[in-house]
Each structure stands twice: as C-alpha cells, then as structure tokens.
N, C-alpha and C positions, 0 to 999 in steps of 0.2 A: 259185437259192435252193431250199432243200429245202421239201418240202410242209408240214412242221411249222412252219417259220418263217413261211411264207405264212399259215397258219391263225392263228398267234399274232399277226401284224401285223394281219390282218383283224379278229380278235376284239378287239384293243386299240382299233382305230379305231371299231368298232361300240360298244363300251362308252363310249368318250369322247364319241361323238355322243349317246348316250342320256343320259349325265351332263350334257352341255351343255344338252340339251332340258329336263331336270328343273330345272336351275338357272335357265334363262331363263324357264320356265313359272312357277316360284315367284316369281321376281323381278317378272314382269309382274303377278301378283296383288297383290304388295305395293305397286307403284306405282299401281295403280288403286283401292286400298282407299279413299283419301280421296274419290275420285269416287263410289264406291258409297255411302259414308256420306252424302255431300251429297245424292245422288239419293234415298236412302231417307228422309232428313229432309224433302226437298221433296215426295215422294210423300205422306208422312203429313200434312204441312201442307196439301196440296191437298184433303184430306178434311175439313178444319176450316173453319168460317166465317172470313171475311176477317180480322176483328180477332183471333180466337184463333190463326189461322195466323201472323199477324205477331208475335203475342206469343210463340208457340212458337219460331219461327225466331230471334227476337231473344234469347230465353233460351238457346237452344242455342249461338248465337254468343258470348254473354257467358260461358257456362261454358267453352267451348273457349278463348277468349282468357285467362280466368282461370287455366286449367290449363296453358297453354303453358309458363309458367315452371317448373311442376312437372314437366312432361315433360322439359324440359332438365336439371333437377336430377336426375331419375331416371337419365337417360342418363349423366350425369357420375358419379353414385354407382355405377352398374353398372360403368363403366370402371374406377373406383378399386377396386371390389371384385374385379374380375378381375385387376388388378395385384397386389393383396394375396394373392389366391389362388395366383397363379403365381410369387410372389417366392421366392427361395431359402430364406428363413426365414419361416414362416407366422406372422403376427401375428393370433391368434384374436380378440383384443379389438377391433382396428381393423376386421377383417372383419365382426364382429358389429355394430359401429357403423354401417358402410356398409349392411348388410342392413336394420338397423332404420330407417335413414334412408329407404331405398327403400319399406319397408312404411308408414312414416308418411306419405310423400308420396302413395302410392297411396290410403291411407285418406283423406287430405285431398281428393283428387280425387273419390273416391266420395261423401264428405260433400257436396261442392259439387254433384254431380249429384243427390243425394237432396234437398238444399235446393231446387234448381231445380225438381225434380219436384213437391215439396210446394207451391212457389209457383204452379206451373201448375195443380195439382189444386185449389187454392183458387178458381181462376177458371174452371175447366172444369165443365161439367155432368156428370152421372153417365155419360151416354153417351160424352162426350168423354174422361172418365177411363178408361172401359173400353177405348176405342180406344187411348189412350195406354199403358195397361198391356199390351195386346196387342202394340203396336209395340215397347215396351221389351223384352218377353219374346222377340220374334222377333229384335230387333236384337242382343241379347246373345249369340246363337249365332253361331259362326264361319260365314261364308258358304259354306265348302266342307264344312261338317259336314252330312252327309246323314242322320245318325241322328236319330230323333225326340227331342224334349226329354224329359228325365227324368220330368217330370210328365204326360206324354202318356198318355192312357188307351188301353189296348189291348183289343181285343175277344177274349174267350176262348171 
C-alpha cells in the first residue's frame, strides 16, 4: 500500500474513534440525567425540616407524574412535525398546528410547575422560600453549562 492510503486509513480510523467517543459521552450524560435530577431533589430536601422535605418530594413526584402524559404527547407531536417537515409536499397549516400543540403542552407543564411552586411557597418560611428559589435557579441551568448565569454579578 502506498503511504497516502495508509495515512488516509489511519486518519479515517482516528476520526471514527473520536466520533464514537463523542456520541457515547453524550449518550451517557443523557442516561444519567434522571439520576442527577433525583439526586439534586433529594439533596435539596435534605436541607429542609422533615415535614417540609416530605411535602417537597411529594409535590415534585406529583408534578412529574402529572406531566408524564404531556411529555409523551410532546414526543408524538414532534415526530409528527418532523414527518410533516420532511414530506414531499409541505403542509404549513398542519406543521403550525403541531408546533402550536408542542408550545401549549410545554406551557401546561410550566404552569403545573409554577402552581406547585406556589403551593410550596405558601407553606414554606421565608428562609425555605429563599433556598427553594436558589435551588430552582441553579436547577434550571444545564449541568454541562459552565458559564455563569445571566443575572450573575461580575466584579469590574
């Protein structure tokens, strides 16, 4: 074999190994996301008094169960939207309908979370509400996002 072909084959193998590493690394983060969410919730609950911790965990569990159907509906609506988008003839009205359905379902899920937060806030002290606010603020950020939050103060 010529030197050029050897270099080409080696380069191809190296790029394939790197690609496989990226794909596997990203997939492992996705599979562990639920574990980290559960761990984060339990860590926060451990900082609360016993009755408030139980209330918090029960509320989180209830919201998650209530939103499970919405998650499934969003997944199906996204599949349908992708089918419409890749169809030979683009049906704009049907696509817009699916996108609107996705937005409504996400809005419903956010309302449920807001309602649950209000329910908890009514029963929490000011200190507990502050801790809840901090937890929600940190929880909303992507775990791999290393940049500071947009409302973080910088020293000049």
